N, C-alpha and C positions, 0 to 999 in steps of 0.2 A: 299540758300534754300536747294539745293541738298546736301551739306555737312552736314547740320543739320539733314536731314532725314536719311542719312547713319549712323550718330552717334546714333540716337535713335534706328534704326534697329539693330545695333551692340549691344547696351545695352540690348535690349529685347532678342536678341539671347543668350547673356551670362547668363541672368537671367533664361531663359528657360533651358539651358544646366545645370546650377547649380541646379535647382529644380529637374531635371531628375536624376542627380548624387546623390543628397541627398536621393531621394526616393529609388534608387537602393541599396544604402548602408543600409538604414533602413530595407528594405526587406531581404537583405542577413543576417543581424544580427538577425532578427526575425526568419528566418528559422533555423539558428544554435541553437538558444534557444529552438525552438519547437522540433528539432531533439533530443536534450539532454533530454527534458522533456518526450518525448515519450519513450526513452530508459529507463529512471528511472521508469516510470510507468509500463512498461513491466517487468522490474526486480522486482518491488514490487508485481505484480500479481503472478509471479513465486514463490516468497518468501511466499506469502499467501498460496498457495497450499502446499509448502514444510513445512510450519509451522504446518499445519493441519496433514500432514502425520507424521511429527516428534512427534506430540502429541500422535497419535495412537501408534507409536513405543514405546514411553516412558510409555504409559499406559500398554502395553503388558508386559513390563519388571518390572513394579512396584509391590511391595509387599503391598497388601491392608490390611494385618492383623493389622498393626499399624496405618496407616493414609492413607488418600486419596490424590491423585494428583489433586490439584485444579487449580494451575497457573504454567505456564512456561514462563519465560522471557528470550529473547535472543537478541543479537546485531549482525548484519551482516555487516562486512567490515567497521565498524565505520560510516555507512551511514543510516542504517535502524534499527529501533527497532521493534521486533516481540514479541507481547504479546498474549498468548493463555490462555483463561479461559475455564475450564471444569466444566460442571454441570451434575450431575448424575440423572437418573430416575430409580427408582427401590427400592427394599428393601434388607436388609441383605448385605449391601455393605462392612461391616467390620470396617471401621474407623468411629470415631465419629465426625470428622471435615469435612466430605464430604459436598460440596455444592449440596444439594439435592432439586430437583424441585418437585418431587412427589414420593409417595411410594405405591400408589394403582394400582399395575400392576396385570392384570388378568392372564397372561401366563408367564412361565419361559423364553420363548424365548425373551420376551420384557424386562426382568429384566436386569439391568446394562447397559441400553442404555445411551449414553452420548450426550450432546449438546456441541459442540466445537465452541467457538467464537475466531476467529483469527483476530488480528488487526496488520497491518503493517503500520508504519509511518516513515517519514524521520526524522533524527536527526536535531536539530536546527543548522542553518548555512550551511547546505549542498546545498540547493536550495533556490531560492527566493520565489517560490510558493510551500508550503509544500504539500506532497503527503500523504494521509491517506486512506487506503483501509480496509474494514471489510468483513469477510466471516463467515457465521454461517452454520454449518453442523450438521446433526444428524447421529451418527455412532453407530455401535454395535461392540466394540472391542473384 
């Protein structure tokens, strides 16, 4: 009777140790994935700001006599797609192809105001859970 009880106790102890080991391995792999996801999300947030600033820079150097700057598409490091859409508010913008939201502006200070939509998303196959961030700003270039 005593040998049987010792055998059952040993089996229960082994199952308990195996369960704790499996749990620790699962938690360690989850923390590695979570760390990489946080890193990629932080990088996407920085690219979101940079995409907006790049659009302002591109607008300041653009010649509006022929056409307007409506879209800017970029890829960063083969991991992120950055898409910037520019919509104009004002009159006398110069180009006929401007994405214009309104032209009934009362003051010249408000003329040629832009709404910039910046979308940063991961390229397919980079991560298991895709990252997609959107930022909308109103700027006066």
